[in-house]
KOLDO-361075 format. One record per atom (N, C-alpha, C, CB): residue in three letters; x, y, z; residue number from 1; atom name. Coordinates in Angstrom, 1 decimal. Glycine has a CB too. Example, Ala and Ser with C-alpha at 12.3 -4.5 7.8 and 13.67 -1.06 7.14 Angstrom:
2
BAZA  rest      px      py      pz   nr  atom
BAZA   ALA    13.2    -5.7     7.8    1     N
BAZA   ALA    12.3    -4.5     7.8    1    CA
BAZA   ALA    13.2    -3.3     7.8    1     C
BAZA   ALA    11.3    -4.5     9.0    1    CB
BAZA   SER    12.8    -2.2     7.1    2     N
BAZA   SER    13.7    -1.1     7.1    2    CA
BAZA   SER    12.9     0.0     7.9    2     C
BAZA   SER    14.1    -0.6     5.7    2    CB
END
This chain:
77
BAZA  rest      px      py      pz   nr  atom
BAZA   MET   -96.1   -54.8   135.3    1     N
BAZA   MET   -95.6   -55.8   134.3    1    CA
BAZA   MET   -96.6   -56.9   134.1    1     C
BAZA   MET   -94.3   -56.5   134.7    1    CB
BAZA   VAL   -97.0   -57.2   132.9    2     N
BAZA   VAL   -97.9   -58.2   132.5    2    CA
BAZA   VAL   -97.2   -59.5   132.3    2     C
BAZA   VAL   -98.6   -57.9   131.3    2    CB
BAZA   CYS   -97.6   -60.5   132.8    3     N
BAZA   CYS   -97.0   -61.9   132.6    3    CA
BAZA   CYS   -97.5   -62.3   131.2    3     C
BAZA   CYS   -97.4   -62.9   133.8    3    CB
BAZA   LEU   -96.6   -62.9   130.5    4     N
BAZA   LEU   -97.0   -63.3   129.1    4    CA
BAZA   LEU   -98.0   -64.6   129.3    4     C
BAZA   LEU   -95.7   -63.7   128.2    4    CB
BAZA   VAL   -97.8   -65.4   130.3    5     N
BAZA   VAL   -98.7   -66.6   130.5    5    CA
BAZA   VAL  -100.1   -66.1   130.8    5     C
BAZA   VAL   -98.2   -67.5   131.7    5    CB
BAZA   ASP  -100.2   -65.1   131.7    6     N
BAZA   ASP  -101.4   -64.5   132.0    6    CA
BAZA   ASP  -102.2   -63.9   130.9    6     C
BAZA   ASP  -101.2   -63.5   133.1    6    CB
BAZA   TYR  -101.4   -63.3   130.0    7     N
BAZA   TYR  -102.0   -62.6   128.8    7    CA
BAZA   TYR  -102.4   -63.7   127.9    7     C
BAZA   TYR  -100.9   -61.7   128.0    7    CB
BAZA   CYS  -101.7   -64.8   127.7    8     N
BAZA   CYS  -102.1   -65.8   126.7    8    CA
BAZA   CYS  -103.2   -66.7   127.2    8     C
BAZA   CYS  -101.0   -66.7   126.2    8    CB
BAZA   LEU  -103.4   -66.7   128.6    9     N
BAZA   LEU  -104.5   -67.5   129.0    9    CA
BAZA   LEU  -105.9   -67.3   128.4    9     C
BAZA   LEU  -104.6   -67.4   130.3    9    CB
BAZA   GLY  -106.0   -66.0   128.3   10     N
BAZA   GLY  -107.3   -65.5   127.7   10    CA
BAZA   GLY  -107.5   -66.0   126.4   10     C
BAZA   GLY  -107.4   -63.9   127.6   10    CB
BAZA   TRP  -106.4   -66.3   125.6   11     N
BAZA   TRP  -106.6   -66.8   124.1   11    CA
BAZA   TRP  -106.7   -68.3   124.1   11     C
BAZA   TRP  -105.3   -66.3   123.1   11    CB
BAZA   LYS  -106.4   -69.0   125.3   12     N
BAZA   LYS  -106.3   -70.4   125.2   12    CA
BAZA   LYS  -107.5   -71.2   124.7   12     C
BAZA   LYS  -106.0   -70.8   126.5   12    CB
BAZA   ASP  -108.7   -70.8   125.0   13     N
BAZA   ASP  -109.9   -71.4   124.4   13    CA
BAZA   ASP  -110.0   -71.2   122.9   13     C
BAZA   ASP  -111.0   -70.8   125.1   13    CB
BAZA   TYR  -109.7   -70.1   122.5   14     N
BAZA   TYR  -109.8   -69.7   121.1   14    CA
BAZA   TYR  -108.7   -70.4   120.2   14     C
BAZA   TYR  -109.7   -68.2   121.0   14    CB
BAZA   TYR  -107.6   -70.6   120.8   15     N
BAZA   TYR  -106.6   -71.3   119.9   15    CA
BAZA   TYR  -106.2   -72.6   120.4   15     C
BAZA   TYR  -105.4   -70.6   119.8   15    CB
BAZA   SER  -107.1   -73.4   121.1   16     N
BAZA   SER  -106.9   -74.7   121.4   16    CA
BAZA   SER  -106.9   -75.6   120.2   16     C
BAZA   SER  -107.8   -75.2   122.5   16    CB
BAZA   ILE  -106.2   -76.8   120.3   17     N
BAZA   ILE  -106.2   -77.6   119.2   17    CA
BAZA   ILE  -107.6   -78.2   118.7   17     C
BAZA   ILE  -105.4   -78.7   119.5   17    CB
BAZA   GLU  -108.5   -78.3   119.8   18     N
BAZA   GLU  -109.9   -78.8   119.5   18    CA
BAZA   GLU  -110.6   -77.7   118.7   18     C
BAZA   GLU  -110.7   -79.1   121.0   18    CB
BAZA   SER  -110.4   -76.5   119.2   19     N
BAZA   SER  -111.2   -75.4   118.5   19    CA
BAZA   SER  -110.7   -75.2   117.0   19     C
BAZA   SER  -111.1   -74.0   119.2   19    CB
BAZA   ILE  -109.4   -75.2   116.9   20     N
BAZA   ILE  -108.9   -75.1   115.5   20    CA
BAZA   ILE  -109.3   -76.2   114.6   20     C
BAZA   ILE  -107.4   -75.1   115.5   20    CB
BAZA   ILE  -109.3   -77.5   115.1   21     N
BAZA   ILE  -109.7   -78.6   114.4   21    CA
BAZA   ILE  -111.4   -78.4   113.9   21     C
BAZA   ILE  -109.5   -80.0   115.3   21    CB
BAZA   GLN  -112.1   -77.9   115.1   22     N
BAZA   GLN  -113.4   -77.8   114.9   22    CA
BAZA   GLN  -113.7   -76.6   113.8   22     C
BAZA   GLN  -114.1   -77.6   116.3   22    CB
BAZA   ARG  -113.0   -75.6   113.8   23     N
BAZA   ARG  -113.1   -74.5   112.8   23    CA
BAZA   ARG  -112.7   -74.9   111.5   23     C
BAZA   ARG  -112.3   -73.4   113.1   23    CB
BAZA   GLN  -111.6   -75.8   111.3   24     N
BAZA   GLN  -111.3   -76.3   110.0   24    CA
BAZA   GLN  -112.4   -77.3   109.5   24     C
BAZA   GLN  -110.0   -77.0   110.1   24    CB
BAZA   LYS  -112.9   -78.1   110.4   25     N
BAZA   LYS  -114.1   -78.9   109.9   25    CA
BAZA   LYS  -115.2   -78.0   109.4   25     C
BAZA   LYS  -114.7   -79.8   111.1   25    CB
BAZA   SER  -115.6   -77.0   110.1   26     N
BAZA   SER  -116.5   -76.2   109.7   26    CA
BAZA   SER  -116.3   -75.4   108.4   26     C
BAZA   SER  -116.8   -75.3   110.7   26    CB
BAZA   ALA  -115.2   -75.1   108.3   27     N
BAZA   ALA  -114.8   -74.4   107.0   27    CA
BAZA   ALA  -114.9   -75.4   105.8   27     C
BAZA   ALA  -113.2   -73.9   107.2   27    CB
BAZA   ARG  -114.4   -76.6   106.0   28     N
BAZA   ARG  -114.6   -77.6   105.0   28    CA
BAZA   ARG  -116.1   -78.0   104.7   28     C
BAZA   ARG  -113.8   -78.8   105.5   28    CB
BAZA   VAL  -116.9   -78.0   105.6   29     N
BAZA   VAL  -118.3   -78.3   105.4   29    CA
BAZA   VAL  -118.9   -77.1   104.6   29     C
BAZA   VAL  -119.1   -78.5   106.7   29    CB
BAZA   ASP  -118.6   -76.0   105.2   30     N
BAZA   ASP  -119.2   -74.7   104.4   30    CA
BAZA   ASP  -118.7   -74.7   102.9   30     C
BAZA   ASP  -118.7   -73.2   105.1   30    CB
BAZA   TRP  -117.5   -75.0   102.6   31     N
BAZA   TRP  -116.9   -74.9   101.3   31    CA
BAZA   TRP  -117.6   -76.0   100.5   31     C
BAZA   TRP  -115.3   -75.1   101.4   31    CB
BAZA   CYS  -117.8   -77.3   101.0   32     N
BAZA   CYS  -118.4   -78.3   100.3   32    CA
BAZA   CYS  -119.9   -78.1   100.0   32     C
BAZA   CYS  -118.3   -79.6   101.1   32    CB
BAZA   GLN  -120.5   -77.4   100.9   33     N
BAZA   GLN  -122.0   -77.0   100.6   33    CA
BAZA   GLN  -122.1   -75.9    99.5   33     C
BAZA   GLN  -122.6   -76.5   102.0   33    CB
BAZA   CYS  -121.1   -75.0    99.6   34     N
BAZA   CYS  -121.0   -74.0    98.5   34    CA
BAZA   CYS  -120.8   -74.6    97.1   34     C
BAZA   CYS  -120.0   -73.0    98.8   34    CB
BAZA   TRP  -119.7   -75.5    97.2   35     N
BAZA   TRP  -119.4   -76.1    95.8   35    CA
BAZA   TRP  -120.6   -77.0    95.4   35     C
BAZA   TRP  -118.0   -76.9    95.9   35    CB
BAZA   CYS  -121.2   -77.6    96.2   36     N
BAZA   CYS  -122.4   -78.5    95.8   36    CA
BAZA   CYS  -123.5   -77.8    95.2   36     C
BAZA   CYS  -122.9   -79.4    96.9   36    CB
BAZA   ARG  -123.7   -76.6    95.9   37     N
BAZA   ARG  -124.8   -75.8    95.3   37    CA
BAZA   ARG  -124.5   -75.2    94.1   37     C
BAZA   ARG  -125.2   -74.7    96.2   37    CB
BAZA   TYR  -123.2   -74.9    93.8   38     N
BAZA   TYR  -122.7   -74.3    92.5   38    CA
BAZA   TYR  -122.9   -75.4    91.4   38     C
BAZA   TYR  -121.1   -73.9    92.5   38    CB
BAZA   MET  -122.4   -76.6    91.8   39     N
BAZA   MET  -122.5   -77.7    90.7   39    CA
BAZA   MET  -123.9   -78.0    90.5   39     C
BAZA   MET  -121.8   -79.0    91.1   39    CB
BAZA   LEU  -124.9   -77.9    91.4   40     N
BAZA   LEU  -126.3   -78.2    91.1   40    CA
BAZA   LEU  -127.0   -77.1    90.3   40     C
BAZA   LEU  -127.2   -78.4    92.4   40    CB
BAZA   SER  -126.5   -75.9    90.5   41     N
BAZA   SER  -127.0   -74.7    89.6   41    CA
BAZA   SER  -126.4   -74.9    88.3   41     C
BAZA   SER  -126.6   -73.2    90.1   41    CB
BAZA   LYS  -125.1   -75.4    88.1   42     N
BAZA   LYS  -124.4   -75.4    86.9   42    CA
BAZA   LYS  -125.2   -76.3    86.0   42     C
BAZA   LYS  -123.0   -75.8    87.0   42    CB
BAZA   PHE  -125.5   -77.6    86.5   43     N
BAZA   PHE  -126.0   -78.6    85.8   43    CA
BAZA   PHE  -127.7   -78.7    85.9   43     C
BAZA   PHE  -125.3   -79.9    86.2   43    CB
BAZA   ASP  -128.2   -77.6    86.3   44     N
BAZA   ASP  -129.8   -77.6    86.3   44    CA
BAZA   ASP  -130.3   -78.7    87.2   44     C
BAZA   ASP  -130.4   -77.8    84.7   44    CB
BAZA   ASN  -129.7   -78.9    88.5   45     N
BAZA   ASN  -130.3   -79.9    89.4   45    CA
BAZA   ASN  -130.4   -81.2    88.8   45     C
BAZA   ASN  -131.6   -79.6    89.9   45    CB
BAZA   GLY  -129.6   -81.7    87.8   46     N
BAZA   GLY  -129.4   -82.9    87.2   46    CA
BAZA   GLY  -130.2   -83.1    85.9   46     C
BAZA   GLY  -129.8   -84.0    88.2   46    CB
BAZA   SER  -130.9   -82.1    85.5   47     N
BAZA   SER  -131.5   -82.2    84.1   47    CA
BAZA   SER  -130.6   -81.9    83.0   47     C
BAZA   SER  -132.6   -81.2    83.9   47    CB
BAZA   SER  -129.4   -81.4    83.2   48     N
BAZA   SER  -128.5   -81.1    82.2   48    CA
BAZA   SER  -127.7   -82.2    81.8   48     C
BAZA   SER  -127.7   -80.0    82.5   48    CB
BAZA   LYS  -127.4   -82.5    80.7   49     N
BAZA   LYS  -126.6   -83.7    80.2   49    CA
BAZA   LYS  -125.0   -83.3    80.1   49     C
BAZA   LYS  -127.2   -84.2    78.7   49    CB
BAZA   GLY  -124.8   -82.0    80.6   50     N
BAZA   GLY  -123.5   -81.7    80.5   50    CA
BAZA   GLY  -122.5   -82.3    81.5   50     C
BAZA   GLY  -123.3   -80.3    80.5   50    CB
BAZA   VAL  -123.3   -83.0    82.5   51     N
BAZA   VAL  -122.5   -83.7    83.6   51    CA
BAZA   VAL  -121.7   -84.8    83.0   51     C
BAZA   VAL  -123.4   -84.3    84.7   51    CB
BAZA   PHE  -122.2   -85.3    81.8   52     N
BAZA   PHE  -121.5   -86.5    81.2   52    CA
BAZA   PHE  -120.2   -86.0    80.4   52     C
BAZA   PHE  -122.6   -87.4    80.2   52    CB
BAZA   ASP  -120.1   -84.7    80.4   53     N
BAZA   ASP  -118.7   -84.2    79.8   53    CA
BAZA   ASP  -117.6   -84.2    80.8   53     C
BAZA   ASP  -118.8   -82.7    79.3   53    CB
BAZA   VAL  -117.8   -84.4    82.1   54     N
BAZA   VAL  -116.8   -84.3    83.1   54    CA
BAZA   VAL  -116.1   -85.6    83.1   54     C
BAZA   VAL  -117.5   -83.9    84.5   54    CB
BAZA   VAL  -114.8   -85.3    83.0   55     N
BAZA   VAL  -113.8   -86.5    82.8   55    CA
BAZA   VAL  -113.0   -86.7    84.1   55     C
BAZA   VAL  -112.7   -86.3    81.6   55    CB
BAZA   THR  -113.0   -88.0    84.5   56     N
BAZA   THR  -112.3   -88.3    85.8   56    CA
BAZA   THR  -111.4   -89.5    85.4   56     C
BAZA   THR  -113.4   -88.6    87.0   56    CB
BAZA   GLY  -110.4   -89.6    86.2   57     N
BAZA   GLY  -109.5   -90.7    85.9   57    CA
BAZA   GLY  -108.6   -91.0    87.1   57     C
BAZA   GLY  -108.7   -90.4    84.5   57    CB
BAZA   ASP  -107.9   -92.1    87.0   58     N
BAZA   ASP  -107.1   -92.6    88.0   58    CA
BAZA   ASP  -105.6   -92.4    87.4   58     C
BAZA   ASP  -107.6   -94.1    88.4   58    CB
BAZA   GLU  -104.8   -91.6    88.1   59     N
BAZA   GLU  -103.4   -91.3    87.6   59    CA
BAZA   GLU  -102.6   -92.4    88.1   59     C
BAZA   GLU  -102.8   -89.8    88.1   59    CB
BAZA   SER  -101.8   -92.9    87.2   60     N
BAZA   SER  -100.9   -94.0    87.5   60    CA
BAZA   SER   -99.5   -93.7    86.9   60     C
BAZA   SER  -101.4   -95.4    86.9   60    CB
BAZA   TRP   -98.5   -94.0    87.7   61     N
BAZA   TRP   -97.2   -93.9    87.3   61    CA
BAZA   TRP   -96.6   -95.3    87.2   61     C
BAZA   TRP   -96.3   -93.0    88.3   61    CB
BAZA   ILE   -96.0   -95.7    86.0   62     N
BAZA   ILE   -95.3   -96.9    85.9   62    CA
BAZA   ILE   -93.8   -96.7    86.0   62     C
BAZA   ILE   -95.7   -97.6    84.6   62    CB
BAZA   TYR   -93.2   -97.4    86.8   63     N
BAZA   TYR   -91.8   -97.4    87.0   63    CA
BAZA   TYR   -91.0   -98.5    86.3   63     C
BAZA   TYR   -91.6   -97.4    88.5   63    CB
BAZA   GLN   -89.8   -98.3    85.8   64     N
BAZA   GLN   -89.0   -99.3    85.2   64    CA
BAZA   GLN   -87.6   -99.0    85.6   64     C
BAZA   GLN   -89.1   -99.4    83.8   64    CB
BAZA   LEU   -87.0  -100.0    86.1   65     N
BAZA   LEU   -85.6  -100.0    86.6   65    CA
BAZA   LEU   -84.8  -100.6    85.7   65     C
BAZA   LEU   -85.5  -100.6    87.9   65    CB
BAZA   ASP   -83.6  -100.0    85.0   66     N
BAZA   ASP   -82.7  -100.5    84.1   66    CA
BAZA   ASP   -81.5  -100.9    85.0   66     C
BAZA   ASP   -82.3   -99.5    82.9   66    CB
BAZA   PRO   -81.1  -102.0    85.4   67     N
BAZA   PRO   -80.1  -102.4    86.3   67    CA
BAZA   PRO   -78.6  -102.0    85.6   67     C
BAZA   PRO   -80.3  -104.1    86.5   67    CB
BAZA   GLU   -78.6  -102.2    84.3   68     N
BAZA   GLU   -77.4  -101.8    83.7   68    CA
BAZA   GLU   -77.1  -100.4    83.9   68     C
BAZA   GLU   -77.4  -102.2    82.3   68    CB
BAZA   LEU   -78.0   -99.5    83.5   69     N
BAZA   LEU   -77.7   -98.1    83.5   69    CA
BAZA   LEU   -78.1   -97.5    84.9   69     C
BAZA   LEU   -78.5   -97.4    82.3   69    CB
BAZA   LYS   -78.5   -98.3    85.8   70     N
BAZA   LYS   -78.8   -97.9    87.1   70    CA
BAZA   LYS   -79.7   -96.6    87.1   70     C
BAZA   LYS   -77.6   -97.6    88.0   70    CB
BAZA   ARG   -80.7   -96.6    86.2   71     N
BAZA   ARG   -81.7   -95.6    86.1   71    CA
BAZA   ARG   -83.0   -96.0    86.3   71     C
BAZA   ARG   -81.6   -95.0    84.8   71    CB
BAZA   GLN   -83.8   -95.3    86.8   72     N
BAZA   GLN   -85.2   -95.5    87.0   72    CA
BAZA   GLN   -86.1   -94.6    86.0   72     C
BAZA   GLN   -85.6   -95.3    88.5   72    CB
BAZA   PHE   -86.9   -95.2    85.2   73     N
BAZA   PHE   -87.7   -94.5    84.2   73    CA
BAZA   PHE   -89.1   -94.5    84.7   73     C
BAZA   PHE   -87.5   -95.0    82.8   73    CB
BAZA   ARG   -89.9   -93.5    84.4   74     N
BAZA   ARG   -91.3   -93.5    84.8   74    CA
BAZA   ARG   -92.1   -92.9    83.8   74     C
BAZA   ARG   -91.4   -92.8    86.0   74    CB
BAZA   VAL   -93.3   -93.5    83.6   75     N
BAZA   VAL   -94.2   -92.8    82.7   75    CA
BAZA   VAL   -95.6   -92.7    83.2   75     C
BAZA   VAL   -94.3   -93.6    81.4   75    CB
BAZA   TRP   -96.2   -91.6    82.8   76     N
BAZA   TRP   -97.5   -91.2    83.5   76    CA
BAZA   TRP   -98.6   -91.7    82.5   76     C
BAZA   TRP   -97.7   -89.5    83.8   76    CB
BAZA   VAL   -99.5   -92.6    83.1   77     N
BAZA   VAL  -100.4   -93.1    82.2   77    CA
BAZA   VAL  -101.8   -92.6    82.6   77     C
BAZA   VAL  -100.3   -94.7    82.2   77    CB
END
């Protein structure tokens, strides 16, 4: 009969919290490098003016409370 604890000890290093976090960090870095290479190729390493067509913004929600109706309204700006 194999003890479950003995069986799992072999996997301890592979599934430790530190190794999971390290693998997640590595995956994020790999993804970011891939994305950066894609964007550089898409915009000709900065010579394309298409980069100015990219729109970014700060999403804001404005809340208003109507005490008489006891309702809260919100608007996305």
